[in-house]
C-alpha positions in Angstrom: 70.9 10.7 -15.1 67.9 12.0 -12.7 65.8 12.1 -15.6 66.5 8.9 -16.5 66.0 7.3 -13.1 62.6 9.2 -13.1 61.6 8.1 -16.4 62.5 4.3 -15.6 60.2 4.3 -12.2 57.3 6.3 -13.8 57.3 3.4 -16.2 57.8 0.9 -13.7 55.0 2.3 -11.9 52.5 2.3 -14.6 53.3 -0.9 -15.5 52.6 -2.4 -12.3 49.2 -0.8 -11.7 47.9 -1.7 -14.9 46.5 -5.3 -14.0 43.9 -7.0 -15.7 42.3 -8.0 -12.1 38.5 -7.6 -12.5 36.3 -7.1 -9.1 33.3 -8.9 -8.8 30.7 -6.4 -7.2 27.8 -8.2 -5.5 24.3 -8.1 -6.7 22.3 -5.5 -4.4 18.7 -5.5 -4.1 17.0 -2.4 -2.9 16.2 -2.9 0.6 13.7 -1.2 2.5 12.6 -1.6 5.9 9.4 -0.7 7.7 8.4 -0.8 11.2 7.1 -3.5 12.9 3.1 -2.3 12.6 1.6 -1.3 16.1 -2.0 -0.4 16.0 -4.5 2.0 17.7 -8.1 2.0 17.5 -9.7 4.9 16.0 -12.9 5.9 17.6 -15.1 9.0 16.5 -18.6 10.1 16.4 -19.2 7.7 13.1 -21.3 4.6 13.3 -17.8 2.1 13.2 -14.2 1.9 14.7 -11.5 -0.1 13.4 -7.3 -0.5 13.8 -4.7 1.6 12.1 -1.4 1.6 12.3 0.1 4.1 14.4 2.1 5.5 11.9 -0.3 7.1 10.0 -2.5 10.0 10.3 -6.0 10.2 10.5 -8.2 12.6 8.7 -11.9 12.6 9.7 -13.6 14.1 6.2 -17.4 15.1 6.0 -20.1 12.2 6.6 -17.7 10.3 8.1 -15.3 9.3 5.4 -11.9 9.1 6.9 -8.5 9.8 5.1 -5.6 7.6 6.2 -2.0 8.7 5.3 1.3 7.5 5.5 3.4 10.3 5.0 7.0 8.1 5.0 5.4 5.5 1.7 3.5 8.8 0.6 0.3 6.7 0.4 -3.1 7.2 1.7 -6.2 5.5 2.0 -9.2 6.8 1.1 -12.1 5.7 3.1 -15.9 6.6 2.7 -19.0 5.3 4.7 -22.5 5.7 3.9 -25.8 4.3 5.1 -27.5 1.2 3.8 -31.2 1.8 3.1 -33.8 1.8 1.1 -32.7 -1.5 -0.2 -29.7 0.3 -1.9 -27.0 -2.6 -0.8 -27.0 -4.1 -3.8 -26.2 -0.7 -5.5 -23.3 0.1 -3.3 -21.8 -3.4 -3.8 -21.8 -2.6 -7.8 -20.6 0.4 -7.1 -17.4 -0.8 -5.0 -17.0 -3.8 -7.1 -17.1 -1.0 -10.5 -14.4 1.1 -9.0 -12.1 -2.1 -8.2 -12.6 -3.2 -11.6 -12.5 0.1 -13.8 -8.6 -0.4 -13.1 -8.4 -3.4 -15.4 -7.0 -1.7 -18.0 -3.6 -1.1 -16.4 -3.7 -4.1 -14.0 -2.2 -7.8 -14.8 -4.3 -9.2 -12.1 -7.2 -8.4 -9.4 -7.4 -11.2 -6.8 -10.4 -11.0 -4.6 -10.5 -12.1 -0.9 -13.7 -12.4 0.7 -14.0 -11.7 4.4 -16.5 -13.0 6.6 -16.9 -12.8 10.6 -20.6 -12.9 11.1 -19.3 -12.4 15.1 -18.9 -9.2 14.6 -21.6 -8.9 11.6 -18.7 -7.7 9.2 -19.1 -9.0 5.4 -16.4 -7.6 2.6 -14.2 -8.1 0.1 -10.5 -7.0 -0.2 -9.2 -6.5 -4.2 -5.5 -6.5 -4.6 -5.2 -4.6 -7.5 -1.4 -5.9 -9.7 0.3 -3.7 -12.3 0.5 -0.1 -12.7 -2.7 0.9 -12.1 -3.9 4.2 -10.0 -4.5 2.3 -6.9 -3.1 -1.2 -5.5 -6.1 -2.1 -3.2 -9.4 -1.4 -2.8 -12.0 -2.9 -0.3 -15.6 -2.7 0.9 -17.1 -3.8 4.4 -20.7 -3.6 5.3 -23.0 -5.2 8.1 -25.9 -5.3 5.6 -28.4 -4.0 6.8 -26.9 -0.2 8.3 -23.6 0.4 7.3 -21.2 0.1 4.1 -17.6 1.1 3.8 -15.4 1.6 1.2 -11.7 2.0 0.6 -9.2 2.7 -2.0 -5.1 3.0 -1.4 -3.4 5.5 -3.5 0.2 6.9 -3.7 1.5 10.0 -4.6 3.2 9.3 -7.4 2.7 7.9 -11.3 2.0 4.1 -10.8 4.8 1.4 -10.9 3.9 -1.2 -9.6 7.4 -2.8 -9.4 8.8 0.4 -7.3 5.9 0.2 -4.8 5.7 -3.2 -4.6 7.1 -3.5 -1.1 5.2 -0.5 0.4 1.9 -2.5 -1.0 2.8 -5.8 0.6 2.9 -4.0 4.3 0.0 -1.5 3.5 -2.3 -4.5 2.5 -1.4 -6.0 5.4 -2.7 -2.6 7.1 -5.9 -3.1 5.6 -6.7 -6.3 6.1 -6.5 -5.7 10.0 -8.5 -2.8 9.6 -11.1 -5.0 8.1 -10.3 -7.5 10.8 -10.9 -4.8 13.6 -14.3 -3.1 12.0 -17.2 -2.8 14.5 -20.1 -1.0 14.2 -22.3 1.5 16.3 
């Protein structure tokens, strides 16, 4: 008798638990929150200064080059400095443009944004490299007489534009801020 009651209760429990209710899960998107940028000015013995995001580590290199590291994003902005002399501005500009357009093979597009600030004597170009290229942004800035800065953003990962896109948007704004705050000494 106990076995019969056990089998009946077990059967009822199994039948009651087998419902066809489907639970639809809400669609989800990856949410990456980056801190609101606050900037600090980088001054050195080099003939320029500019502002960088406070979350960065700035490492000075020889010949007034600078590596601006974003440890939480595993990205680095590599900046080189060169003096303009002996009418070499054309070759510096061509080299900077060639470096940006060398990524055409992997890039989907490379929109350009000119930057002109005659009050500070800063003239440049910002390249937004869209696609699975090795770099997602490059820029140059010059006063056209004495100074030339060139920068390229790289991630410490295999290029996958869809994955790094939120970080790219954030870092491109930092590069714009850097270009806007360049002053020559």
